[in-house]
GUPA-708405 format. One record per residue (C-alpha): residue in one letter; x, y, z. Coordinates in Angstrom, 1 decimal, padded with zeros to 4 digits. Example, Ala and Ser with C-alpha at 12.3 -4.5 7.8 and 13.67 -1.06 7.14 Angstrom:
residues 2
  residuo       u       v       w
        A   012.3  -004.5   007.8
        S   013.7  -001.1   007.1
//
This chain:
residues 334
  residuo       u       v       w
        M  -117.5  -115.4   041.9
        K  -117.0  -117.2   038.6
        N  -115.9  -113.7   037.0
        F  -113.2  -113.6   040.0
        I  -112.1  -116.8   039.5
        F  -111.6  -116.4   035.7
        A  -109.4  -113.3   036.4
        R  -107.1  -115.2   038.4
        K  -106.7  -117.6   035.9
        K  -106.0  -115.4   033.2
        I  -103.2  -113.8   035.3
        V  -101.6  -117.0   036.2
        F  -101.6  -117.8   032.5
        I  -100.0  -114.8   031.5
        L  -097.5  -115.0   034.2
        L  -096.8  -118.4   033.2
        F  -096.5  -117.5   029.3
        I  -093.8  -114.6   030.6
        I  -092.1  -117.2   032.7
        I  -091.6  -119.7   029.7
        F  -090.9  -117.0   027.3
        L  -087.9  -115.8   029.4
        V  -086.8  -119.0   029.8
        G  -086.5  -119.9   026.3
        K  -085.2  -116.5   025.2
        Y  -082.3  -117.3   027.9
        F  -081.5  -120.9   026.4
        L  -082.2  -120.2   022.8
        I  -080.6  -116.3   022.8
        D  -079.1  -115.1   025.5
        S  -077.1  -118.0   026.8
        K  -075.3  -118.1   023.6
        K  -074.2  -114.3   023.9
        P  -070.8  -113.8   025.3
        A  -070.7  -111.7   028.5
        P  -070.1  -107.8   028.0
        D  -066.7  -108.3   029.0
        S  -066.2  -111.6   026.7
        A  -066.3  -112.3   023.0
        I  -066.0  -115.2   020.3
        V  -064.0  -115.7   017.7
        R  -065.5  -115.1   014.6
        K  -064.4  -115.2   010.8
        G  -064.9  -112.1   008.3
        D  -063.0  -109.7   006.4
        I  -060.9  -106.8   007.6
        K  -059.4  -104.1   005.8
        E  -056.1  -102.0   007.1
        E  -056.5  -098.8   006.2
        L  -054.8  -094.9   005.8
        T  -056.3  -092.0   006.0
        L  -054.8  -088.7   005.0
        S  -055.7  -085.1   005.5
        G  -055.1  -082.8   002.7
        K  -056.6  -079.4   000.8
        I  -057.3  -078.7  -002.8
        D  -054.6  -077.3  -004.7
        A  -054.5  -076.7  -008.8
        R  -051.2  -078.2  -010.9
        D  -052.2  -074.8  -013.2
        H  -051.7  -072.2  -010.7
        A  -049.9  -069.0  -011.4
        T  -049.5  -065.6  -009.2
        I  -047.8  -062.7  -011.7
        T  -046.7  -059.0  -010.9
        F  -045.2  -056.2  -012.6
        G  -041.5  -056.8  -012.1
        I  -041.0  -052.8  -012.0
        S  -042.8  -050.2  -010.5
        G  -045.3  -047.7  -012.6
        K  -048.7  -046.4  -013.2
        A  -051.6  -048.8  -014.6
        D  -052.1  -047.5  -018.5
        W  -055.0  -050.5  -019.0
        V  -056.4  -053.3  -017.4
        G  -058.0  -055.8  -019.3
        V  -059.5  -058.2  -016.7
        K  -061.6  -058.5  -013.7
        E  -061.9  -061.5  -011.5
        G  -064.2  -063.7  -012.7
        D  -062.5  -063.6  -016.1
        W  -061.4  -066.7  -017.9
        V  -058.2  -066.0  -019.9
        K  -055.9  -067.9  -022.4
        K  -052.7  -068.7  -022.0
        G  -050.4  -065.6  -023.1
        Q  -053.3  -063.3  -023.3
        S  -052.4  -059.6  -021.6
        I  -053.8  -059.2  -018.3
        A  -052.8  -055.2  -017.8
        T  -050.1  -053.0  -019.1
        L  -048.1  -050.0  -017.5
        E  -047.5  -046.6  -019.2
        K  -044.5  -047.0  -021.7
        E  -043.6  -042.8  -022.8
        T  -041.0  -042.8  -019.7
        L  -040.1  -046.5  -020.6
        E  -039.5  -045.6  -024.6
        A  -038.0  -042.6  -023.9
        T  -035.3  -044.4  -021.7
        L  -034.6  -047.1  -024.1
        R  -034.4  -044.2  -027.0
        Q  -031.3  -042.7  -025.0
        K  -029.5  -045.7  -024.1
        W  -029.4  -046.5  -027.8
        Q  -027.8  -043.1  -028.2
        D  -025.5  -043.5  -025.4
        F  -024.5  -046.8  -026.9
        T  -023.9  -045.3  -030.5
        A  -021.8  -042.9  -029.2
        A  -019.8  -044.9  -026.9
        K  -019.2  -047.0  -030.2
        A  -018.4  -044.6  -032.4
        A  -015.8  -043.2  -029.6
        S  -014.4  -047.0  -029.6
        D  -014.5  -047.2  -033.5
        K  -011.9  -044.0  -033.4
        Y  -009.9  -045.3  -031.6
        Y  -009.1  -048.4  -033.4
        S  -009.3  -046.8  -036.9
        N  -005.8  -044.5  -035.3
        H  -004.6  -047.4  -033.6
        P  -004.3  -050.2  -036.5
        G  -001.3  -052.0  -035.2
        N  -001.1  -054.6  -032.3
        S   001.7  -053.1  -030.4
        E   000.0  -049.8  -027.9
        S   001.8  -048.3  -025.0
        Y   000.7  -048.8  -021.3
        D  -001.3  -045.2  -021.9
        Q  -003.1  -046.3  -025.2
        K  -004.2  -049.7  -023.5
        I  -005.9  -047.6  -020.6
        E  -007.9  -045.3  -023.1
        R  -008.9  -048.6  -025.4
        T  -009.9  -050.8  -022.0
        G  -012.1  -047.5  -020.9
        L  -013.8  -047.3  -024.1
        D  -014.6  -051.0  -024.4
        A  -016.0  -050.6  -021.0
        A  -018.2  -047.8  -022.0
        Q  -019.4  -049.4  -025.1
        N  -020.3  -052.7  -023.3
        K  -022.2  -050.8  -020.1
        A  -024.2  -048.8  -022.6
        Y  -025.0  -052.0  -024.7
        D  -026.0  -053.3  -021.0
        S  -027.7  -050.7  -020.4
        I  -029.8  -051.3  -023.7
        R  -030.6  -054.8  -022.6
        I  -031.9  -053.3  -019.2
        A  -034.3  -050.8  -020.8
        Q  -035.4  -053.5  -023.3
        E  -036.5  -055.6  -020.4
        N  -038.3  -053.0  -018.5
        L  -040.5  -052.0  -021.8
        K  -041.1  -055.8  -021.6
        A  -041.9  -056.1  -018.2
        A  -044.6  -053.0  -018.6
        V  -046.7  -055.9  -020.5
        L  -048.3  -058.4  -018.1
        D  -049.2  -061.9  -019.7
        S  -050.8  -065.0  -018.4
        P  -048.7  -067.9  -018.4
        I  -051.6  -070.0  -018.1
        E  -055.4  -070.6  -019.2
        G  -057.5  -070.2  -016.3
        L  -060.0  -068.5  -014.1
        V  -058.7  -064.8  -012.5
        V  -058.8  -065.4  -008.7
        T  -057.2  -062.4  -008.0
        A  -057.0  -059.1  -009.8
        E  -055.3  -056.2  -008.4
        P  -055.3  -053.4  -009.6
        S  -058.6  -053.8  -011.5
        F  -058.6  -050.0  -012.9
        A  -056.2  -048.1  -014.6
        G  -054.8  -044.9  -013.5
        V  -052.9  -046.3  -010.0
        N  -049.3  -046.1  -009.1
        I  -048.3  -049.6  -008.6
        T  -045.1  -051.7  -007.7
        S  -044.6  -055.6  -007.7
        L  -045.6  -055.3  -003.9
        N  -048.9  -053.8  -004.0
        S  -050.4  -055.8  -007.8
        G  -051.1  -059.1  -008.4
        Y  -053.0  -061.5  -010.4
        E  -054.0  -064.7  -009.6
        I  -055.1  -067.3  -012.2
        V  -056.0  -071.0  -011.8
        N  -057.3  -073.6  -013.9
        P  -060.3  -075.6  -012.1
        H  -060.1  -078.1  -014.4
        T  -056.4  -079.5  -012.9
        I  -057.5  -079.7  -009.4
        Y  -056.1  -082.2  -007.1
        I  -055.8  -083.1  -003.2
        K  -052.4  -082.0  -001.8
        A  -051.9  -084.1   001.5
        N  -048.8  -085.0   003.6
        A  -047.8  -088.4   004.5
        D  -045.6  -089.5   007.3
        Q  -042.4  -091.5   006.6
        T  -043.9  -094.4   008.3
        E  -046.8  -094.2   006.1
        V  -045.4  -093.4   002.7
        G  -044.2  -097.2   002.2
        S  -047.9  -098.2   002.1
        L  -048.6  -095.7  -000.9
        K  -047.5  -095.8  -004.6
        K  -048.3  -094.1  -007.6
        G  -051.7  -094.8  -009.3
        Q  -053.3  -096.1  -006.0
        A  -057.1  -095.2  -005.4
        G  -058.5  -094.0  -002.7
        T  -061.7  -092.2  -001.4
        I  -062.0  -088.9  -001.1
        I  -064.2  -087.0   001.5
        F  -064.9  -083.4   001.3
        D  -065.7  -081.2   004.5
        S  -067.9  -079.2   002.5
        Y  -069.3  -082.1   001.0
        P  -069.7  -084.9   004.1
        D  -072.1  -087.1   002.1
        E  -070.4  -087.2  -001.0
        K  -067.6  -089.4  -001.9
        I  -065.3  -089.5  -004.9
        I  -062.7  -091.5  -006.0
        G  -059.3  -090.1  -006.4
        E  -055.7  -091.6  -007.6
        I  -052.1  -090.8  -006.5
        S  -050.6  -088.9  -009.5
        D  -047.4  -088.3  -007.3
        I  -045.3  -088.5  -004.3
        S  -042.6  -086.2  -003.4
        F  -038.9  -087.9  -003.3
        A  -038.0  -085.3  -001.0
        P  -039.5  -084.5   002.4
        T  -041.7  -081.3   002.9
        K  -040.3  -078.4   004.7
        D  -041.6  -076.3   007.2
        E  -043.2  -079.6   008.4
        T  -043.0  -081.1   012.2
        G  -041.3  -084.7   011.7
        T  -040.3  -086.0   008.1
        V  -043.2  -086.0   005.7
        Y  -043.7  -086.1   002.0
        S  -046.2  -084.6  -000.7
        V  -048.9  -087.1  -002.1
        K  -050.8  -085.8  -005.0
        V  -054.5  -087.3  -005.7
        T  -056.0  -086.4  -009.1
        L  -060.0  -086.6  -008.6
        S  -061.2  -088.8  -010.8
        N  -063.7  -088.0  -013.8
        V  -064.2  -084.6  -012.3
        D  -064.2  -081.6  -014.6
        N  -065.2  -078.9  -012.0
        K  -066.8  -076.7  -014.9
        N  -069.2  -075.4  -012.4
        Y  -066.2  -074.8  -009.8
        K  -067.9  -076.8  -007.3
        Y  -064.7  -078.1  -005.6
        R  -062.8  -074.6  -004.9
        L  -059.0  -074.1  -003.7
        G  -058.3  -074.6   000.1
        M  -061.1  -076.8   000.4
        T  -060.0  -079.6   003.0
        A  -060.9  -083.3   002.7
        D  -059.6  -086.7   003.9
        V  -058.7  -089.5   001.8
        N  -058.9  -092.8   002.7
        F  -056.7  -095.6   000.9
        I  -057.2  -099.5   001.4
        T  -053.5  -100.6   002.2
        K  -054.0  -103.8   002.9
        E  -057.1  -106.6   002.7
        R  -058.0  -110.0   004.3
        K  -061.0  -111.9   003.4
        N  -062.7  -114.7   006.1
        A  -060.0  -114.0   008.3
        L  -059.9  -115.0   012.2
        L  -060.9  -112.1   013.9
        I  -061.2  -110.6   017.3
        P  -062.0  -106.9   018.9
        L  -058.7  -105.1   019.4
        K  -059.5  -104.3   023.0
        Y  -058.9  -108.0   024.1
        V  -055.4  -108.1   022.9
        N  -052.6  -107.7   025.5
        S  -048.8  -107.9   025.6
        D  -046.2  -108.5   027.7
        N  -042.5  -109.0   027.1
        N  -043.1  -112.7   025.7
        G  -045.4  -111.0   023.1
        K  -049.0  -110.4   022.7
        F  -051.6  -112.7   024.5
        I  -055.2  -113.0   025.3
        L  -057.2  -114.8   028.1
        A  -059.0  -117.5   026.5
        G  -061.8  -119.9   028.0
        E  -064.0  -119.8   030.9
        D  -060.8  -120.0   032.8
        K  -059.3  -117.1   031.4
        K  -056.2  -118.8   030.5
        K  -053.3  -116.5   028.8
        T  -052.7  -117.6   025.6
        Y  -050.0  -116.2   023.3
        I  -051.2  -115.4   019.8
        K  -049.8  -114.0   016.6
        T  -051.8  -111.4   015.0
        G  -052.2  -110.2   011.2
        L  -054.0  -106.7   010.1
        E  -055.7  -104.6   012.6
        N  -057.8  -101.6   012.4
        E  -059.3  -099.1   014.6
        Q  -062.0  -102.4   015.9
        N  -060.7  -105.6   015.1
        V  -057.5  -107.4   014.6
        E  -056.7  -110.7   012.8
        I  -055.4  -113.8   014.2
        V  -052.8  -115.6   012.8
        E  -052.1  -118.4   015.5
        G  -052.9  -119.3   018.7
        L  -056.9  -119.3   019.0
        L  -059.8  -121.2   016.6
        E  -063.1  -120.0   015.7
        G  -065.9  -120.0   018.1
        N  -062.8  -119.8   021.0
        K  -064.5  -117.5   024.1
        I  -061.8  -114.9   024.8
        S  -062.5  -112.2   027.8
        L  -060.8  -109.1   029.0
//
């Protein structure tokens, strides 16, 4: 019997403790929380941010091809090689081109001799109409022969392909000699990994918030847990072609990244986040509580949900700054 009474007292004590705990929790904590459909005006920091999407390109990036057709006589590089500026990449067979150049010189010599003979036989200033026709034809033949020499010289020069930049060979076609090639089936792509940058596009409504030298945070899709600081090095003056709407190209360099291990590669995509405006210790409310009508923006304030017009400042995806119309601690509702 004593055990039964003791057990009942114990149960009553536990129930009493639970009731006291719940009542205290309500008055001390829950009663001070806004209802799920309400919020309290509080002070805090707010940032207005702009995020641009882009991908890696390089300042020193070139694709070179032979300007003439022929057979590859020598190829001096392969994919993965590092080349210096001016270094020879590949050559075409030159025998035919050299023979053509010699022939063009002979044609020029003959044309010049014929022209010189005419002037030697006609030293005076006066000439008949037929003589004028003859002289003009000889001069034209000499000039045409000289132009043929220049073309043959350029073709011979084009048989040697040199790198215009220092960098890494990422494409080498052909990669061996003996192949008949044209400008359509040959190409050597060279990139300097130390000159990479993010190429992004900003809409005309966004470009006014950006300026040269402005810093931003870069997050690559390939390395989502890594943040890199970047800086705007250039904003195009003319809009980007082949884009929907009016957008401008924004170049963002990667600060303190030498990329000597080729971690960041061409075409990798990334988001660049810029803080365009920032306010400390501002009055803030969640953005979802702001409504608008023909008279402006308003919220529902107090227990009676009174329609109150407000003036807002900065805003982001979560919060909005209140400039006029509310005080810290005011209750607002949906």
